[in-house]
N, C-alpha and C positions, 0 to 999 in steps of 0.2 A: 655187331660186336661178337668177338670170340675169345673166350678164356683160353690163354695160352699156357701160363706157367705161374708159379710162385717161386720167389727167390728168398733163400736164407743167406743172411750176411754173417760171416763167422770170422773169428780171429785165427782159427786153425782149420784150414780148408782140407788138408790131407786127412786129418782125423775125421772130420765130419763127412767127407765124401766116401771115405772108407767104411765108415759106420753104415751109411745108406746103401752102398754097394753090398755089404754083408747082409743087411736085413731085407733088402728087396730082391737080391739076386741079380740085379741089373748092372751090367758094367757101365761106369760113367763115360760120358763123351766129354773129353777136356778140350776147351777152346784155347785157353792160356793156362798158365800156372796158377791164375787167380780165379778161374771160372770153369765149372764143370756142370754137366746136366745129367740127371737120371731121367731118361725118356721112357715114358709108359704109353700105351695106346691112346689114352684119353688126355694127357697133359704132361707137363714137364716140371720136375723139381729141380730148379737151378740153385747152385750153391756158389757163392762168391766170397772172396776174401774181403775184409773190411777196407783194403786198399782201393778197391773198385769204387767205393763211395766217393772218392775224390773226383770221379768223372761225372757224378750226378750232383749231389748236395752233401758235401762233407759234413759228417755228424748227424745226418738225418736218420741213420739206422745204427743201432748199437748191438754188437754181437751178444748173444745170451741174454737179451732183455725181454724176450717175448713172454707175455702172460695172458695173451688174449686169443690166440690163433691155435686151431688144432689141425695138423696135417692129417688127412684121412685118405687111406689107401685100401681099396677093396681087394681082398684075397680069396682064393678058392676055398680054403679051409683054415679058418683062424685058429683053431685048436692045434692042428699040425704045424702051422707057421709058428705059433707061439713056442712050441717045443723046439723047432728047428733054430729059431733065433734066440732062444733063452740065454745061451752063453755070451751073447753080444749085448744083452740088456743089463743096464745097471739099476735104473729107476722105473719099476713097473708099478703103476698106480692102480691098475685094475686088471686082474687076469681075465682070460676070456669069459665074458658074461653076456647073456642074452639080455638085450635092452627092450623097454616096452614098445618100441617102434619096429621091432623085429629083426634087428641086426645083432649078431653076436660079435662083441668087441673086445679088443685088447688095447688097453691105453697105457702108454709109457713115454718117457722122456728121452730125447736124443742126448748126445754128450754136451750139447750147448743148452740144454734145458727146455727146448721146444717140445710141445706135447704132440704126440703121434698116435693115431687111432688106426690099427689095422682091424678091418671088419669083414665079416661075411653075412649077407642077407640069409635068413633062415626061415622066416615065415613067408607064406605065399604073397602077402601085401608087399613085404620088403623086396622080395625077388621081383615082383612087378614093377615097383619103382626103380630098382637097379637096371632092369631091362630097358627102361626108357631113357636112361642116361647113357 
């Protein structure tokens, strides 16, 4: 088995894709007007309009309803990234903070309310764990 992507269902795909393009610095790859991907070296953040759920199981996903998943993206320098993306963030829950497990993390919500954690491993143990992934 291979983990490939995570998909966010949204009611406003232009807004959400634009947000992720600004905070990641990665240009989206659009397949249709209802589906785009932010492709990173280790996985894909797929973003789809709620209309796409008609193709799966209509009503199975509700835009803006997530309260249990955190999207985590490793960055080279979370402090510098935090400063760069600050104008694009509305709801910052935690400024860059060094966590007990050795990552320095910035926790915020995207425009749909999904939790996002940008982090940088800062301790030797955290760097070793990151090197294995």
